[in-house]
Steps between C-alpha positions, in 0.01 A plus 500: 500500500712410805557757770831474690553694823859615549581634846801722548454593136676835538831340595788402272380146424140618482593747230696234311190279500267786408696533176524126430199308638204658321355309207187496286322287760627675814423804708746587777353648819794691646497562876757703692517710815661783302407687184533328163514619143151545356401251229605594150226509235400142428725354770316200654555592864301620799690711755410479870657666803473328837705377794563126511403496868153642423297178494194662347695657215687178430174306497354745250811470283468120495136505392451364150864413428627172359845503659721712724867587462602613848807724491413750773752492784778687669790431263781463751591484866283707732381503858338184633170685544493631142601162356218329688241763406570519128672181386332245728163645606463659157556167326247329726249777427555452127468121512186516712340756268587283201350195671176675588473641146549154351825590324650162402863601441753719679862568404700613805823694464735329742874562488834327490542654846254242634793262449788744528722298733569225248863507393624415154670157523828629352514799740704331772569552781363853493260671492331324790173336406333166452613323181221507246326170427600348168264405219533393141450860382627686806338587832142366494240776518317335788803505730420570864505875575809644669416873520779755524309790659162603637412578140604151388309345788186691396528352151538150645191574711312610189596172331360301791178704494469420131547132575231517769244663269579261216464190717208610712288674236606339172653817359796492262788703643844545345771661716781648291839537669599797288864594453635837390234620257656799325558606142872422530686279751791592725813293552382384843155379389569365151421144613158593636399768250145498362441707189171692474404294193569172679308628802197548275556154348501346847186678618324423174588131539349505849182660367453263206625159615261215574706416811318545829576496871794667669846537349816696575702608196826687454461832321829514311602521136700243306830637630822315427608534864160402638508243780123470554276258318276599211360147468201568723414812300524300178226272636252788480631638170757755617769522232738791578721619216713781647850464646689750714812427297353697210536814714859470616607814311271726704503301823566686825828356635545331836555732795634455852152496653382201296817294460502340850157342453530377142420130520207546737163492330387805700819700447529808719157435656679232706706761682276808513373594849163342575208739520681801361314651203709510184 
């Protein structure tokens, strides 16, 4: 029986994975700073409540687990101090606890906002941004970070921490640059949408692949308008099946707030005031 620690398990993506990741050979240890739903009868989960910045509690949560899926973070722009405390220091605390506990594999939730200032090649001359690097299947997942906000920078920092722990201590760390993971896409994020089912497929691939070391992967579905590569995910067995185009009937239409930044990977994050909580 494999025990998987999921941090930030009470959030939206955490709840998606709680429904989709369990299996006959898995127990999910669900950690969150807030309250969570109690386990249903027979549900293979353990529910823990602790702050990510509490090193002792995080160390205890990592004890005896086979892998960690690290989702816990502030989900959007915030003050510099809060971003450092939760998203950066919290990630280092988690990685160090995993290392000490001998956990061999960590899946880090990064974000497309770690590379938000890449501009779609056909979006010329505006919005302003660096043209995205081209690859056979779209923008390569390992493209150099170009964060769009303090939040995006914190995710790029988390990626680099993952690289450090993989290279220095021989851990396997996958950093997932997750797009808009929601049940249905909106008109402004249809290219970078990640369905909950594909999210679970991606995380499951990271947990079961024989690949080792450090890798950055795009967390997007097989969208028709996608401009980011899925080739690197395919190398570890990620085979997304959902497409935002299947949801056009119920899709939230474009609005004036989003239209000016369509074509930038980070969308409106590229223009929001730095350090102002959303």
